[in-house]
Legacy VTK file of the C-alpha trace (Angstrom):
# vtk DataFile Version 3.0
C-alpha trace
ASCII
DATASET POLYDATA
POINTS 411 float
72.011 139.663 32.847
69.696 138.030 35.372
68.085 139.872 38.368
70.472 138.150 40.851
73.646 139.219 39.066
72.188 142.677 38.604
71.431 143.035 42.271
74.851 141.738 43.321
76.615 144.153 40.942
74.532 147.040 42.383
75.406 146.092 45.829
79.075 145.995 45.088
78.806 149.298 43.398
76.958 150.855 46.279
79.538 149.342 48.520
82.456 150.871 46.638
80.541 154.235 46.415
80.130 154.225 50.238
83.775 153.336 50.661
84.878 156.164 48.286
82.715 158.531 50.162
83.987 157.501 53.560
87.586 157.341 52.299
88.772 160.711 53.667
87.371 159.833 57.235
88.959 156.512 57.065
92.263 157.780 55.844
92.261 160.364 58.594
91.406 157.775 61.248
94.217 155.507 59.840
96.749 158.308 59.962
95.758 159.620 63.396
98.511 159.137 65.994
97.377 157.578 69.381
96.798 160.298 71.983
99.685 161.266 74.083
99.796 159.458 77.503
98.711 162.518 79.485
95.512 162.576 77.320
94.558 159.070 78.081
91.044 159.088 79.563
90.329 162.574 78.534
86.499 162.992 77.976
85.180 163.756 74.524
84.602 167.472 73.510
86.568 170.491 72.998
88.943 170.373 75.988
91.976 172.504 75.516
93.713 171.704 78.876
97.249 170.236 78.374
100.480 170.058 80.314
102.226 173.289 80.876
105.518 173.620 78.745
108.073 175.767 80.563
110.166 178.430 78.547
113.031 176.903 76.709
115.665 179.066 78.659
116.030 179.875 82.283
114.624 183.305 83.274
117.276 185.948 83.780
118.051 186.672 87.325
116.754 190.180 87.249
113.456 188.950 85.653
112.558 186.358 88.345
109.231 186.731 89.918
110.564 187.087 93.463
108.561 190.429 94.104
105.348 188.457 93.362
106.097 185.670 95.892
104.396 186.168 99.334
105.609 184.748 102.611
104.227 185.014 106.104
105.194 188.133 108.230
108.786 187.972 109.497
110.095 185.879 106.595
111.994 186.940 103.619
112.320 185.456 100.084
115.048 186.053 97.652
116.926 184.568 94.647
119.559 182.043 95.805
120.736 181.149 92.250
119.578 181.733 88.693
120.081 180.205 85.240
119.659 176.592 86.160
117.348 175.394 83.508
114.600 172.943 84.653
115.806 173.100 88.348
114.295 169.885 90.073
115.662 168.044 93.115
117.797 169.802 95.634
120.472 168.167 97.852
123.099 169.476 100.127
126.697 168.126 100.269
128.670 167.892 103.584
130.893 170.786 102.481
127.955 173.041 101.594
127.575 172.367 97.851
123.921 172.539 96.703
123.221 169.938 94.016
120.467 170.457 91.493
119.010 167.918 89.088
116.889 168.454 86.090
114.583 166.209 83.961
114.930 167.570 80.514
118.473 168.515 79.915
120.023 165.420 81.257
122.564 167.266 83.604
123.233 167.688 87.270
124.288 171.055 88.512
126.331 172.277 91.530
125.864 175.715 93.207
129.347 176.512 94.706
130.691 179.469 96.653
133.459 181.398 94.864
134.868 184.074 97.115
131.469 185.008 98.510
129.626 184.736 95.138
127.605 181.751 93.923
128.542 180.048 90.723
126.550 177.423 88.973
128.511 174.660 87.117
127.522 171.568 85.329
128.984 168.488 87.067
127.445 165.785 85.141
125.915 165.384 81.773
124.714 162.986 79.054
122.524 161.386 81.424
118.742 160.431 80.868
116.087 161.959 82.961
118.192 162.447 86.066
115.498 163.825 88.203
116.368 161.877 91.539
119.551 162.672 93.423
120.663 161.716 96.893
123.836 162.264 99.048
125.219 159.890 101.545
128.700 159.855 103.130
130.045 162.122 100.288
128.630 159.911 97.430
126.145 161.399 95.062
123.533 158.879 93.831
121.533 159.503 90.551
118.315 158.023 89.460
117.791 158.175 85.819
114.879 156.894 83.877
115.946 153.399 83.918
119.068 153.155 86.066
120.695 154.256 89.319
124.352 155.272 89.539
126.861 156.855 91.895
129.777 159.282 91.980
131.945 158.857 95.049
133.630 161.850 96.730
131.572 164.181 94.658
132.642 167.343 96.449
136.264 166.712 96.020
135.787 166.203 92.379
133.578 169.090 91.191
136.165 170.513 88.581
136.687 167.097 87.126
133.890 164.842 87.885
134.238 161.206 86.886
131.499 159.325 85.046
128.861 157.783 87.222
129.051 154.044 88.130
125.739 152.066 87.487
124.675 150.185 90.397
121.131 149.186 89.641
119.477 148.852 86.243
116.592 146.494 86.654
114.075 149.266 85.981
111.452 149.717 83.231
112.117 152.272 80.472
108.505 153.859 80.214
108.653 157.546 79.565
105.221 158.400 81.148
105.962 158.895 84.929
109.343 157.369 84.403
111.252 160.004 86.210
112.311 158.936 89.670
112.795 160.536 93.123
115.527 159.252 95.413
116.190 159.458 99.102
118.321 157.506 101.669
116.462 155.950 104.629
117.502 155.608 108.220
118.426 152.045 107.288
121.142 153.435 104.717
118.969 152.121 101.906
118.003 154.063 98.728
114.296 154.419 98.242
112.769 155.513 94.947
109.472 155.234 93.010
108.537 153.562 89.902
105.518 155.241 88.367
102.516 153.992 86.694
103.173 154.108 82.912
99.811 155.797 82.094
97.332 158.223 83.424
94.918 155.313 84.512
95.592 151.666 83.814
96.129 148.402 85.518
99.937 148.697 85.861
102.302 145.743 85.418
103.712 144.318 88.690
106.963 146.105 88.011
105.340 149.498 88.239
103.257 151.780 90.562
105.417 151.059 93.613
108.313 152.168 95.852
111.372 150.056 95.963
114.672 150.139 98.094
118.082 148.835 97.446
121.352 148.690 99.301
123.863 151.223 98.596
125.731 148.946 96.332
122.428 148.229 94.282
121.895 144.779 95.769
118.899 143.511 97.704
116.120 145.097 95.832
112.665 144.750 97.315
109.141 146.421 96.890
108.085 148.263 100.040
104.863 149.782 98.780
102.413 149.348 95.933
99.424 151.140 94.537
101.113 154.463 93.959
100.581 156.361 90.708
103.400 158.850 90.661
105.667 160.125 93.397
108.151 163.139 92.981
108.770 163.792 96.666
109.732 161.931 99.738
111.163 162.623 103.240
111.565 160.908 106.510
109.556 161.926 109.715
112.319 163.220 112.048
111.107 161.339 115.086
108.958 158.537 113.734
111.463 157.616 111.040
108.612 156.860 108.644
108.647 157.663 104.987
106.224 160.367 103.900
105.656 160.970 100.308
103.429 163.070 97.979
101.344 161.319 95.370
99.876 162.711 92.099
96.369 161.327 91.417
94.840 160.428 88.051
93.631 163.122 85.629
90.262 163.438 83.800
87.961 162.036 86.469
86.706 165.651 86.998
88.157 169.121 87.607
87.528 168.958 91.255
88.329 165.281 91.835
90.327 163.284 92.909
92.787 165.131 95.345
96.365 164.399 95.299
97.675 163.001 98.410
100.200 162.941 101.333
100.938 159.457 102.362
103.115 157.621 104.853
104.698 154.217 104.692
103.860 152.837 108.104
103.928 149.092 107.036
106.985 148.514 104.583
106.134 145.487 102.304
102.403 145.585 103.259
101.081 149.044 102.520
99.047 149.540 99.219
97.939 152.987 98.584
94.983 152.231 96.091
95.970 152.980 92.596
94.396 152.157 90.116
91.293 150.900 92.286
90.781 153.817 94.608
91.635 157.574 94.590
92.177 160.039 97.504
91.164 157.091 99.868
87.551 157.105 99.281
86.754 157.425 95.702
86.510 154.090 93.753
87.841 154.410 90.163
84.833 154.145 87.714
86.690 151.562 85.706
88.919 149.685 88.010
87.220 150.052 91.335
84.600 147.421 90.622
84.803 144.675 93.223
87.001 146.685 95.576
86.468 148.811 98.591
88.464 151.748 99.362
88.901 150.391 102.842
91.162 147.606 101.508
93.881 150.259 101.079
96.303 152.521 103.188
94.613 155.768 103.879
96.162 159.245 103.026
97.532 161.353 105.699
96.202 164.390 104.040
94.454 165.498 100.847
96.424 168.141 98.968
93.977 169.473 96.358
92.668 168.377 92.938
95.396 168.336 90.358
97.667 170.471 92.664
100.649 168.312 91.615
102.476 168.138 94.965
106.171 167.284 94.448
108.991 167.946 96.915
108.328 167.406 100.760
110.810 168.325 103.469
110.495 168.132 107.133
111.838 171.377 108.668
114.743 170.193 110.859
116.467 173.672 111.304
116.184 176.158 114.212
115.861 179.486 112.462
112.049 179.279 111.782
109.471 179.867 114.605
108.741 176.884 116.630
105.335 176.207 115.037
107.265 175.061 111.948
109.836 172.950 113.433
109.357 169.229 112.558
106.550 170.089 110.193
106.387 169.070 106.592
106.836 171.656 103.912
105.313 170.642 100.634
105.854 172.217 97.218
102.757 172.138 94.995
103.859 172.405 91.405
100.421 173.517 90.284
97.682 172.161 88.114
97.366 171.848 84.472
94.207 169.490 84.431
92.165 172.241 85.800
90.400 175.365 84.098
91.121 177.517 87.149
94.692 176.600 88.332
95.502 175.789 91.838
98.790 175.128 93.631
101.939 177.026 92.565
102.647 177.347 96.279
104.297 175.990 99.416
101.947 174.396 101.993
102.777 173.136 105.465
101.230 170.016 106.754
101.396 170.365 110.498
101.171 167.004 112.322
100.382 165.599 115.619
103.041 163.612 117.568
101.627 160.299 116.060
102.083 161.590 112.602
98.498 162.319 111.716
97.484 165.559 110.224
96.671 168.464 112.605
96.289 171.260 109.873
97.272 172.138 106.331
98.259 175.873 105.954
99.461 177.791 103.068
103.031 179.283 103.526
104.185 180.717 100.201
102.131 181.979 97.282
102.407 183.858 94.022
103.669 181.451 91.443
100.276 181.659 89.748
99.399 185.164 88.349
96.150 185.721 86.536
95.745 181.971 86.029
99.202 181.617 84.441
102.488 180.474 85.803
105.392 182.821 86.508
107.244 179.763 88.129
106.513 176.346 89.499
108.111 175.085 92.772
109.479 171.611 92.704
111.746 170.629 95.640
112.791 171.952 99.109
116.079 171.845 100.959
116.697 172.960 104.593
120.137 174.470 104.833
122.655 174.375 107.809
121.688 177.978 108.660
117.948 176.920 109.052
116.896 178.826 105.719
114.947 176.937 103.144
115.803 176.560 99.492
112.903 176.086 96.794
113.724 174.965 93.178
111.752 176.343 90.269
111.673 174.314 87.069
109.698 176.713 85.123
111.917 179.773 85.589
115.085 177.792 86.113
116.064 179.166 89.551
116.534 178.551 93.231
114.878 180.749 95.948
115.881 181.126 99.678
113.445 181.766 102.448
114.855 182.982 105.682
113.305 184.322 108.850
114.196 187.541 110.750
117.597 188.922 109.940
118.809 185.677 107.955
121.648 186.831 105.632
122.150 185.681 102.064
125.292 186.384 100.107
125.228 187.913 96.516
124.320 185.760 93.539
LINES 1 412
411 0 1 2 3 4 5 6 7 8 9 10 11 12 13 14 15 16 17 18 19 20 21 22 23 24 25 26 27 28 29 30 31 32 33 34 35 36 37 38 39 40 41 42 43 44 45 46 47 48 49 50 51 52 53 54 55 56 57 58 59 60 61 62 63 64 65 66 67 68 69 70 71 72 73 74 75 76 77 78 79 80 81 82 83 84 85 86 87 88 89 90 91 92 93 94 95 96 97 98 99 100 101 102 103 104 105 106 107 108 109 110 111 112 113 114 115 116 117 118 119 120 121 122 123 124 125 126 127 128 129 130 131 132 133 134 135 136 137 138 139 140 141 142 143 144 145 146 147 148 149 150 151 152 153 154 155 156 157 158 159 160 161 162 163 164 165 166 167 168 169 170 171 172 173 174 175 176 177 178 179 180 181 182 183 184 185 186 187 188 189 190 191 192 193 194 195 196 197 198 199 200 201 202 203 204 205 206 207 208 209 210 211 212 213 214 215 216 217 218 219 220 221 222 223 224 225 226 227 228 229 230 231 232 233 234 235 236 237 238 239 240 241 242 243 244 245 246 247 248 249 250 251 252 253 254 255 256 257 258 259 260 261 262 263 264 265 266 267 268 269 270 271 272 273 274 275 276 277 278 279 280 281 282 283 284 285 286 287 288 289 290 291 292 293 294 295 296 297 298 299 300 301 302 303 304 305 306 307 308 309 310 311 312 313 314 315 316 317 318 319 320 321 322 323 324 325 326 327 328 329 330 331 332 333 334 335 336 337 338 339 340 341 342 343 344 345 346 347 348 349 350 351 352 353 354 355 356 357 358 359 360 361 362 363 364 365 366 367 368 369 370 371 372 373 374 375 376 377 378 379 380 381 382 383 384 385 386 387 388 389 390 391 392 393 394 395 396 397 398 399 400 401 402 403 404 405 406 407 408 409 410
């Protein structure tokens, strides 16, 4: 054997030896699943933060954390309804029915009054991520992951609800941030979000936006871009502008960026910055190059880092003190992407007459106890008597906040 062949054989053998030695590592890498979408962008190292998984069952009525929830002097909080797993969006029917959606069990619930006692019943099932619901002229509209449907005369058919009729299905099917929020505007159109399909990425032109459609599903158009994920919208009672909460990206740091309160002042033109700019003034380290945050619509308010603001409702009742009337109540679901959790509360954005922020004040606290959740607020609903309902998807309940001698029937 000549020297050249001997050397070649030695190199091949060394290469095989190295490959065999590395095989366990290579095999592990090959078998590794890609990280879940929520972990995208997570820094290297031993970081144990992960989304909070709610209990599999709703909390029993007598075990709900109502005694831990604190409201300002003169207000009272109590349980309105229990045993509604993953209670999410809240809507009120013309006849007083409270409708509750969920994101995980694919059902819609109705809270009805039966002889002075409340009863919770399932009125729609076999849906898919029916987070968004809206009511208009007796019709219930449902936003699932990739379609929007309707059930007409819903309150006349609570005991035998017909299957929903699909009115719009030109929607992506991405699971990350795929759940929708739904509201009817002063223009009698349905408004809803299409979230970014990631933590941080350059979204396709079909994502990271707000769309509106006619009530029959026609006339779809994009009215805002640059939104990462929205799970709360409401209309300013006098300005008639759409205000919405937005959840900012994760893993930039524990203290940045803040989640936002935005308003849509220029439909069709407003761009709120994602993925280029966060909280109105922080360029994204990857996507911000070549862009200035001044290119984008500024937030009305910053709502805290990873606080997860969801539902927003302008208080249009008369039962609360004057300082709260016409102001925006916001449910902060609470952080997971933070070692010391924040949120798990209701804050009030008090606004000037022109819709800009005057102050941001805490209204209800107590969902976080010893850095753990006992509940997580999602949506809000102003009732005809001026009380305020709050859904909790962690404990599976709806609470009622009243002022003064507000009365609540037994549950």
